[in-house]
C-alpha positions in Angstrom: -34.1 50.2 -127.6 -36.4 47.2 -127.3 -38.0 45.8 -130.4 -41.8 45.9 -130.8 -41.7 42.1 -130.5 -40.1 42.4 -127.1 -42.5 45.1 -125.9 -45.4 43.0 -127.1 -44.0 40.0 -125.3 -43.6 41.8 -122.0 -47.2 43.2 -122.3 -48.6 39.8 -123.1 -46.8 37.9 -120.4 -47.9 40.6 -117.9 -51.5 40.3 -119.1 -51.5 36.5 -118.9 -50.1 36.7 -115.4 -52.8 39.2 -114.4 -55.7 37.3 -116.0 -54.9 33.6 -115.5 -56.3 32.1 -112.3 -55.5 28.6 -111.3 -53.4 28.0 -114.4 -56.3 28.7 -116.7 -55.6 29.2 -120.3 -56.2 32.5 -122.2 -56.8 32.3 -125.9 -54.6 34.2 -128.4 -57.6 36.0 -129.8 -58.6 37.3 -126.4 -55.0 38.4 -125.6 -54.7 40.0 -129.0 -58.0 41.8 -128.8 -57.6 43.1 -125.2 -54.0 44.3 -125.9 -54.9 45.6 -129.4 -52.0 43.6 -130.9 -51.9 41.8 -134.3 -52.8 38.1 -133.7 -50.3 36.4 -136.0 -47.4 38.5 -134.8 -48.3 38.0 -131.2 -48.8 34.2 -131.7 -45.2 33.9 -133.0 -43.9 35.9 -129.9 -45.8 33.7 -127.5 -44.7 30.5 -129.2 -41.1 31.7 -128.8 -41.7 32.2 -125.0 -43.4 28.8 -124.8 -40.4 27.1 -126.4 -38.2 28.7 -123.7 -40.5 27.4 -120.9 -41.9 30.8 -119.8 -45.4 30.0 -121.1 -47.4 26.9 -121.6 -49.3 26.6 -124.8 -52.1 24.2 -125.9 -54.2 24.1 -129.0 -57.9 23.4 -129.4 -61.2 24.9 -128.3 -60.1 25.1 -124.7 -56.5 25.9 -125.5 -54.5 29.0 -125.0 -51.5 30.3 -123.0 -50.7 30.3 -119.3 -47.6 30.9 -117.3 -45.3 27.9 -116.9 -43.2 29.6 -114.3 -44.1 31.6 -111.2 -44.4 35.3 -112.2 -42.1 36.2 -109.3 -39.3 34.3 -111.0 -39.8 35.7 -114.5 -37.8 38.9 -115.0 -37.9 41.4 -117.8 -34.3 40.4 -118.5 -35.5 36.8 -119.2 -38.0 38.0 -121.7 -35.7 40.5 -123.4 -33.0 37.9 -123.7 -35.4 35.4 -125.2 -37.0 37.7 -127.8 -34.3 40.3 -128.6 -31.3 38.3 -127.5 -28.3 39.3 -125.5 -27.1 41.7 -128.3 -29.5 44.2 -126.8 -27.1 44.5 -123.9 -23.8 43.8 -125.6 -23.8 45.8 -128.8 -22.3 49.3 -129.1 -24.9 51.9 -129.8 -22.9 53.4 -132.6 -21.0 50.5 -134.2 -22.9 47.4 -135.4 -21.1 44.9 -133.2 -20.3 44.1 -129.6 -18.7 46.8 -127.4 -16.0 44.2 -126.6 -14.9 43.8 -130.3 -15.0 47.6 -130.7 -12.8 48.0 -127.6 -10.3 45.4 -129.0 -10.0 47.3 -132.3 -9.7 50.6 -130.4 -12.5 52.2 -132.4 -13.6 55.0 -130.2 -17.3 55.5 -129.6 -18.2 59.0 -128.6 -20.8 57.8 -126.0 -19.3 54.5 -124.9 -18.5 55.6 -121.3 -22.0 57.0 -120.8 -23.7 54.1 -122.5 -21.8 51.5 -120.4 -23.2 53.1 -117.2 -26.7 53.3 -118.7 -26.5 49.7 -119.9 -25.3 48.5 -116.5 -28.2 50.2 -114.8 -30.7 48.9 -117.4 -29.4 45.3 -116.9 -29.8 45.7 -113.1 -33.3 47.1 -113.5 -34.4 44.4 -116.0 -32.9 41.7 -113.8 -34.7 42.8 -110.7 -38.1 43.7 -112.2 -40.4 40.7 -112.3 -43.6 40.0 -114.1 -45.2 39.8 -110.7 -44.0 43.3 -109.8 -45.5 44.7 -113.1 -48.9 43.1 -112.4 -48.9 44.5 -108.8 -47.9 48.0 -110.1 -50.7 47.8 -112.8 -53.2 46.8 -110.1 -52.2 49.8 -108.0 -52.7 52.1 -111.0 -56.1 50.6 -111.6 -57.1 51.2 -108.0 -56.1 54.9 -108.3 -57.9 55.3 -111.6 -61.2 54.1 -110.1 
């Protein structure tokens, strides 16, 4: 359902939130290496998030990325909306356009009623789940694994 770009963005923002202390910058090469993600592709994703004021970006030897917002205020919905766009939540799963336009044309979608419930729950989940909550959950998993 989510694009690779979106998944990478969520992973990277969560990583940055977990690693950056006192607004310290983390370099793209370190993020890429630690998350095992392709650097050029990741750089484009992070620049997109920086343009939308989720991340701060600076160039140079001491440059890198840091959170521009409090991780408690960044939701998964924010990241998905920035990277994949609202079509992720608006488009019919069968037809290649919004469910609203499909409804207006009376084109029946065999799973529309089920998908509407699923989509509503997904939007609620993504709107409530913050980067902070992902970092905390990952920390708990790390404690169990030790």
